N, C-alpha and C positions, 0 to 999 in steps of 0.2 A: 244190779239194776235191771236185769233182764225180766224180772217179774212184772207182768202187765199191771198188777194192782199198784205196785210201788211206782211205776212210771206214771200211772193215772193220778196218784196222790201228788207226785212231784209236779206234774203238769197243772193240777188244780191249785196247788200252792203258788206256783209261778204266775198263773193267771190272776189270782187274787192280789198278789203283790203288784203286778202291772196295773191292775185296775185302781188300786190305792194310790200308786204313784201318779197315774193319769189324773185322778181327782185332785190330788194335791197341786199338780201343775196348773190345772184349770183355775183353782182358787188363787194361786199365786199370781197368775197372769191377770186375773180380774183385779187383784189388789194393786198390781203394778200399774194397770191402766187408770185406776182411781187416783193413785198417788201422782202419776204424770199429769193428769188433768188438774189436780190440786196445785201442783207446782206451777203449771201454766197460768192458772188463775191468780196465784199469789204474785208471780212475776209481773203479770199485767197490772195488778193493783199497785205494786211498788213503782212500776214505770209511770203509771198515771199520777201517783203521789209526787214523784220527783218532777214530773212535767208541770204539775199544777202548783208546785210549791214556789213561794217567792223568796224563800230562804237561800242564802248563798250555799254553794257546795261545801261539804265538810272539809275542814282543814286537816289534811292527813300528815302534817309534819309532826315528828315525834317531839315530846316535851323535852325541855333542856335538862341536862343532868347536873345535879349540884355537887 
């Protein structure tokens, strides 16, 4: 690995790999931010629906076994 050309090729390959990983991470973080915002909006909608509903809370008791 002491050949300068081999070292340069290895460095170029590593640089390209790092750039690819960096781009993937950027896209993933953007997707995470969009999903977090969507979850926040949905949680707000559910909370508003529960608050505005006149229905009694759901009965969480299990059904009887026969």
